[in-house]
N, C-alpha and C positions, 0 to 999 in steps of 0.2 A: 701386356708387354713382357718380354723375356726378362728385362732388368728390374721389373717392378718388385719392390721390397714388400715382404709380408707386413701386414698391419700389426700394431701392438697387441690387438686382440688375438690375432692368429699366432703371434710369437708366444703369448701367454698360454694359449691352448696347447701349442707344441711342447712348451716347457713343462706344463702340467702333465701331459701325456708321457713325456720322458721321465719325469719324477715318479709317476705312478708305476711305470715299467720297472724302474730301478728298485722301487720299494717292493714290488712283487718278486723281483729277482732275488733281492736280499732276504725277503721272508722265506722264499723257497729254499735258498741256501741254508738259512737258519734251521728250517724244518729238516733238511737233509742231515745237517750236523747234529741236531738233537736226536734224530733217528739213529745216526751212527753211534752216538754216545749211549743211547738206550740199548742198542745191540751189543756194544762192548760190555756194558754193565750186566746184561743178561748172560753173556758168555762167562764173565768173571764171577758172577754171583755164587755159584756152587763152591768156588775156591776163595771167597772173600775172607772167611775166618782164617784160613791158612796163610793168605797173603798178609793180612794185618798182623797176625802173630809172628810171621817171619820177619816183617819189617821191624816190629818191636824188638825181637831177638837180635837182629842185626845192629840196630841202633844201640841197644844195651851193651853189646860186645864191641862197639866201635872203638872205644879208647884202647882196649886190648889189641885190636887189629892195628891201630896206628902205632902202638908201642912195638909190635913185632915187625912192622914195616920199617920203622926207624932203626931196627937192629940189622937191617940188610936182607931180611927174608923176602922172597918174591911173593906176589899177591896170590898166585895159585897155591903155593905152599901154606901161606897164612890161612887162606880159606879152608884148605884141607884140615889143618890143625884145629881150627875153630869148629869145623863140622864134626870131627872126631870127639872133641871136647863136649859138644852139645849132645852127640849120641850117647856118650858115657854118662853125662849128668842128667839129661832130660829123657831121651827116648827109651833107653834100655830099662831104667827103673819103672817108667810108666807101662811099658809093654809087659814087664814082669808082674806089675801090680794090678793092671786092668782086668785080666781074665778072672772071672769068679769073684771080683771084689764086691759086687752088689749082693751076691749070695752070702758071702762071709759077713758083710755088714748086717744083713737081715738076721743071720744066726746069732751074731753078737748082741744085737738089740734084743732078740728074744731071750737070750740067757740073762741079760741085765734085767729085763722085766720080771722074769721068773725069780731072780735073786731078791729083788725088792718085794715081790709078792709074798715071799716066804717069811718076811719080817725077821731077818736073821739077827741073832744075838751078837754082841760085840765080841771079837776074838779075845780069848783070855789073856794072851800076851799083851794086847793093847790095853785092856782094862787093868792089868797088873803093873803098868809102868809107874815108877815113883813120881810123886808130886802131881802129875797131870792125869794119871790113870782114872781116878774116880770122876774127875770132871769130864773126861772124854766119854766115860760110860754113861753119864747123865745126858750128855749131848746126843750120843748114839741112840739111847732109849727114846728120847724125845723125837728124834728125826725118823726113827723106824716104826715106832709103835703108837705114838700119840696121834690123836686125830688132827689132821692138817699137817702131818709130817711130810717128809720128802717123797714118800710113796704117793700120798694123796696129791701133793703139789705137782708131781711129774706126770701123773696119770693122764690128764687132759691133753698133754703135749707129746706123749710118747709116740703116738702114731705119726704125728706131723714130723717130729724129729727123725724118726726112722725113715719116713718117706723122703725127707730132704737129703739125708746121707746116701740112701740107695739111689736117688735120682742123680746125685752128683757122681756116684760111682758109675752108673750107666752112661752118663754124659762123658765121663773120662774114657770109657771103652769106645764110644762112638767117635771120639775126637782123635784116636790114634792116627787115622789116615790124614786128618788135617795137620797133625803135628809133623808127620813125615813131609807133607807138602810144604809146611812152614820152614823146615830145614832146607829144602831145595831153594825156596825163595831167599832165605837168609844167606845161603852160599853164593847165589848170584849177586846179592848185594855186597858181600865181602870181596868178591872177585872184581866187580866193575861198578861198585857203588859210587866211586868218585865221579864217573861220567853222569850218572843219574842225579847226583847231588848238584853238579854244575848246571845240568839242564833245569832242575827244579828251581835253583837259585835265579837263573836267567828268566824263567817264566814269571816267578813272583816279582822280580825286579821290574819286568815290563808291565805287570798289572798294578803294582803298588809302589814302585820306586825302590830305592836302596833300602829303606826301612823294612819293607816287606821281605826283601831278600835276606836281610839279617835275622828276621824272626824265625827262619828255618833252624838256626842254632838254638834259639830259645825253646822251640818246640821239641828239638832233640833232647835238650836238658830236662824238659818236663817228662819225656819218656823214661829217661834214665832215673829220674827222681822216683817214679812209681816202681820201676823195675827193681831198683836197689832198696828203696825205703819200705815199700809195702810188701811186694812179692818176696824180695830178698830176706826181709826180717821173718816173714811167715815160714819160708823154706828153712831158714836156720833154726827156728823154734821147732819145727816138725822133725828135722833131722836129729837135733839134740834130744828131743823127747824119745824118738824111736831108739836111739842108741842107749839111752838110760834104761828104757824098758827091756831091751834085749839083754843088756848086761845083767840086770836084776833077775832075768829069767821069767818075765811076765809073758804069757802067751799072746799072740797077735800083736807083737810090737810094731810091725810095719803097718798093719791096719790102723792101730791107734795113732801112729804117726801121721797117716793120711787124714784122719779125723782132726788131728791137731792143726794140720795145714789148712783145712777148710775153716775151722774156727778162727784161726789167726787171720786168714784172708778176709773173713766177713767183718772183722773189727768188732762188731757188737757181740759176736759170740766168743770173743777172746777170753772173757772171764770164765767160761765153761771149761777152759783148759785145766782148771783146778780139779774138775770132776775126774778127768782122766788119770792124773797122777795120784790124786787122793784115793780113787778107787783101786788103783794098782797097789798102793801102799797098804790099804785094808786087806786086799787079797793076799799080799805077802805076809802080813801079820797072821792072817788066818791059816796060812801054810806053815806056821811056826818058823818063819824066817824074819826074825825081829831086826837083825842087822840090815838086811836088804830093804825092809820096810822103812827104817829110818833113812837109809840112803835114798830111797825113792822120794821121800818127803823133801829132803834137801835138794835133790835133783829137780824135782817139780817146781820148787820155789825159784830155782835159777831159771828154768824155762819160762816161768810166768813173768818174771821181772826183767828178763834180759832184753825184751823189746824196748824198754825205756832207755836203754843205753845204746843199742844197735841202731834203732830206727833214726834218731836224730843224727847219728854219725853218717849213715848211708844216705839219708834223704837230703843231707846238706849239699850234695853235688848238684841238686836241681832246685825245685821250688816246692815248698811245703803247701799241701792242699788241705782244705778243711776236712775234718773227719766225716761230716755229713755227706760231702760230695764223694769221698772215697767209698762210703757205704753204698750210696746210690750207684756208683760205677761198678762195684762188685756184683750186687744183686741184679742190676739192670743188664750188665754185660752177660751174666749167666743166662738170663732169660733170652737175650737176643742172640748170643753166639754159642751157647752151650758151655762146656767145662772151660774152654779156652777164654770164654768171656770173662771169667774171674780175673784174668790178667788184662784183656783187651779193654774192658769197660772202664776201669779207673784210669787207664792210660789215655784213652780218648778224652775223657772228661778233664784230665790234667792238662792236656794240650789246649783244649778250648778255654779252660779257666786261665791259663797263662796268657794266651793271646788276647783274651778279653781284658785282662788287667793291663796289658800293653796298650790296647786301644783306649782304655780309660786314662792312661797316663800314670798308672800306679807303678811303683818301682818293681822291677822284675829281678829274679835271681840271676846271677851271672852264670852262664853256662860253664860247666866244668871242662868240657872238651867239645870242640865243634864236630859237626857231622862229617865234614869233609873239607 
């Protein structure tokens, strides 16, 4: 009969068939979406380092952008000013430093090795200093000539240290293109970052509610914490060291400043900064420049201890991250992303550490300035 209703068994079969069809359709759509995401990631993968570093640079300079906008400047002009500032502070020094840096580091390491291999005597001016001269001579003789002295101690690690610094120099040269790309990305953020931030906030709010949307500001605070506290402190130490070396007339001041930057960023290598200024002071004493040698000692002490005052001040705008995680971020970032990974690695770990603390219910640092 035409009006005969389907039996419950037939209705159940039809419903099951419809459910299976919908499940297959959704699975197919998910596969298409996953394929689209994989394709997008494949396209962006060669530029991932530049995009990440550009985003970090944009977020770090965001408070300055907001301050300029509040003064009535237009977004395009603000983005241009920030780009020029970044070119002057970041790109031009790196492009001037990168060519031949690896070769200069190799030559410098070779000269240092030859210097210690010759078991040099203490400079007469240093040994002749009143009160401390005799004691310094004893320490020098023990360090240079006694079995197990500094030459013997450094010998097993000389090749590894030289390779590490040369590798960092080579990675810096290879990262110039990524640095330029990162500036392009950062400029786009500075021009139209408000729209992107609003979209990200909306997406996070849809996925995790208002709390997830608010965590965007906390993540930005973590970025600035690393950018100012870790990277900023290392850059300040490196610049001050290079200036002091140049003023004192020590050759290779820029090169030694770069080594200072690497040591300060690595955290665990920071104590080795003493070797740089102490070696420069010894060289100055050997050149019969006693005044500049004493100046270098005091200048080096300032460089060594200044991070104890600058870092807490700068890192206070965000969240303090354990030293162990910072070290993992620096070295892991270098392995994963090259030279720029020295900055990207600890930043990503800081974001994850901050968000994990929020998820655990631990108190989070109050953001200094919102992203947008």
